[in-house]
N, C-alpha and C positions, 0 to 999 in steps of 0.2 A: 818373721820367725814362725815356724810351725813345730810344735812339740808332739812327738808320738810317745805318749806315756807308757803304753804297753811294751814297746820294744826299747824304751829308754834311748830314743834317737831324737836329735834336733836338726832341723833344716834351717840354716842361717844364710843371710845374704848381706849385701852392702847397706841395706836399710837398718841393719843392726849395727849401730855406730861403734859399738865396743868390739866388733868382729873385724880384724884386719885382713882376713883371708879371702873375702869375697864369698862366692857361692860354695857352701860346704854342707856335707852331711856329717854330723858329729855324734859319735857314740859316747854317751855319758858314762856307761859302765866301764868300757875299756879306756876312755879318755883319749880317743883317737879321732882323727878327722879324715874325710875323703874330700879332696878338692876337685872342682870342675873348672879347670883353668880356662877352658874355651868359653865359659859363661861367667867369668869372674865378676863382670859388671852387670849381670842380670839379677832378677829377683824371683823368688818363689811365689807363684799364685796358688797352686794346689799340688797335692801329691795323691796319686791313685791309691785305692784301698790296699792293694797288694804291694805298694811301695815301688813298683817297677817303673812307673811313668811319672816324670816331673812335668808340670805345666809351668813354664818360665815366661816372664814378661820383661821386655826391655824398657829402657827410658824412652822418652819421646824421640821420635825420629821424623824427618821430613820425607814424605813419600807422596809422589804425584802432586807436589805443591802444597800439601797440608800436613798438619801434625798428626802422627799416628804412633801406635806402639806395636811392637812385633810380639807375637805369641809363638812359642816353640814347644812342642811336646817331645821330650827326650826319653828314649828307651834306655834306662840305665844299665840293662843287661848287655845289649848290643852296642850301646852308645850311638845309636842311629837317631836322627831326627825323623819322626814318623809323620809329623804334621807341622806346618808353620803358616802363618799369615801376618801380613802387615797392612791389611786393608782397612783396619778400624783403629779408632782410639779406644782401646780396651782398658777397662778399669780392673776387672777381675774375671777369672774363669773357675768353674767347678766341675770335677769329674763325676760321671755316673758310677754306680757301684762296681761295674765290671771294667771301667776305664775305657770304654769304647765310644762314649759320648761326652761332649763338653758343653757346658752352659756358659754363655758369654754375656757379660754386662758391658755395653759399649756406649760411647757418647753419641747422642742424637738418634739412636735406633731403639726399637724394642729389644729386650733381651731375647736371645735365640739359642737354640741347641744345634750343634753340629755333630753329625755322625763321623767319627774319625776314620772309619773304614771306607765310606763312600765319599767323604769330604764334602758333604752337602748339608744344607740347613734342613732339619727335619721337624722343627717346631719353633713357635714364637710364643712369648708370654707378654702380658700388658707392660707398656712402657713405664708405668708408675711403680713397678715392682723393684725393690732395692735388693739386689743379689748380695751385695757386700755385707749387709746386716742380717743375713739369713743363716740357716744351719741345715746340714744334710743328715738324713736318716738312712743309714746304710742298709738296714733290714728291709725297708720298703722301697728303696731306690727313689725316695721323694726328697725334693728340696723345698724347704719352708722359708718364706721371706715376707717381710712387711710390705704393705701397699702404701706408698707415699701419699700423704694429703687426703687419705680416705679414712675416716674415723673407724676405729675398732677392727680393721680389716687386715687379713694376711692371706697369702696364697700358698698353695701346695702344687708344685710341678712334679709330675711323674716322668722319669727318664724313659721308662719302657714304652708307654703309649703316647707320650708327648702332650698329654692333657694337663690343663691347669684348672684348679678349682679355688674359688674364693670362700673364705670363712670369716665369720664375725664373732668377736668376743663380746660379752655383755659388759662393755665399758664405753665411755663417751670420749675417749682420747684416741689419737693416732698411735699406732704401734711403731716403735722405732727399731726394735731389735728382737730377734727370735733365737733362742738357744735351747737345746735339749739337755735334760739332766744326763749324767754319765751313764745311767742304766737305761736311758731312753724311755722311761715310764712317765716322765713329766716333761712339760714344756714351760719355759720361762719366757714371758713377754715383757719387754721394757717399753713403756709408753711415754708420750710427751706430757702427760699429767704428772710426771716425776714419780711414777709408781712402778713397782715390779709386781707382776702377776704370775702366779704359778697355777698351771692347769693340769688336768689329767689328759690322756690321749684322746678323749672326746671333747676336749677344750672347755670343760667345766672348771670354773675357778675354784681352787682349793684354798688359796690364801693370797693376800695382798700386802705389800709393804709400801707405805706412803712416806717418801723421803721429805716431803714438805713438813711433816710433823716434827722433824729434827732440824729444820731450816737448812737443808742441804740443797745447793743450787745445781741445776742441770745434770742430775744423775741420769736423766733420760738419754744423754748422749754417751754414757759409759758403755763399755763392753760388760758382759756378764761372765765373771770368772768363777770356775768351780774347783774346789779342792779335789784331790785325786780320789778320795773315797766318796765324794759327792755329798758329804753332810754339811758343808759350808759353802756359801757363795760370797763373792767379794765384788763390790761396785764402787766407783769413784765419783766423788762430787767435786766440781770445779772450785767451789768455795762453800764455806759454812759460816755460821754466825760467829764462830770462835777462831776461824783460821782462813786467812785470805789465800793460802796455798792449796786449799782443798783438803779432802780427807778420804780415806778408804773405809767403807762400811762393811762389816762382816755380818752376814745374814744366815740364820739357821734355815737350812733347806727343807726341813720338815714342817715348819710352821710360819716362816717369814719374819720371825722376831729378829730385831737388830741386836747382835750379841756384843759387838765391839765397834769402836770408832778409833782409827789411827790417823791423827792429823799429819798432813804432809808438811814439808818444809823446803826451803830454797835449796836446790841442788840435789834433792833426793832422787828425782826421776819418777815420772808417772808409770803406771803399770803397762806392760806390753803384751804379756803372754801367760797362759797357764804354765806351771812347772810341775814339780813332784811333791807328794805329800801335801802339806798345807802352805806351800810356798808358791810365789808368783814372781816372774821376771820383770824388772823395771827396764826402762829405755836405756839405762846406763849399764845394763848387764848384771847388776846385783839382784838379790832376791829379797822379797818381803815375806816374812813368816806371819801369817794371819792369826796364829795362836798367841804369839808374844809381841808382835809389832816390830820385831828385830829386823834390821836391814843388814845384809851381809857386807863384809868388807871386800870380798873377792868377787870377781865376775864369774859367770858360769862356764866359760871355756878358757 
């Protein structure tokens, strides 16, 4: 699931188990959906910034005797496939700002960037970089991602010149996830010391939230969810001292203070995606309101 908050549009696929329609574009304002029946069993990997191009990924297929996944770039205006490949076991892909380049994270190879116009590989980045846990900065056309098993290190890949630079935070842990604040002025780094770090754009640490202090386990593996106005963050713990089902922690984005803790329970569903306002979507298609802790009865579509 990919949520476009600005345009109030959701991109849902078969991995959203509450969605019976397959690959759809859902307008939350009009409450209407556009189905892509040709790709009903495919999944969204990314959407170009102008919303014209979909990067779609298939389930595993057998190609040339080995397991692969197929990637298709669909032009939603002409409904033409402008690029496709099934040469790799691809985990995820990310568009450049103008939608003409695509960053691939594949099994057994270094991540690489393909120019969709020439259909050639134009850049490679270190194999230890985890694209899936990174974030894209549209204004600079840079993709930020953690470097696996290398303490305090993340990389910045520039789509325009194909260069990759490594940076280090002043911490002693490995970075697991990178996310920008909604206004792109701050960067959140989630590390395997079970702490969330907030930095400025020069990567100077502004604040730190240590989840070990509240006996929350494996918060480092959570996504970092942001409320729509950006003033609150939400992270998940797999387990806490008081709840074996885990908990959601609400963090003040201005100072890192933990504001609230909502214990999970059997059948509620873990968080899956950002949504609107102070709500986030669960894997069951309901929403969690991080102001009140209320879980909706109805699903989002």
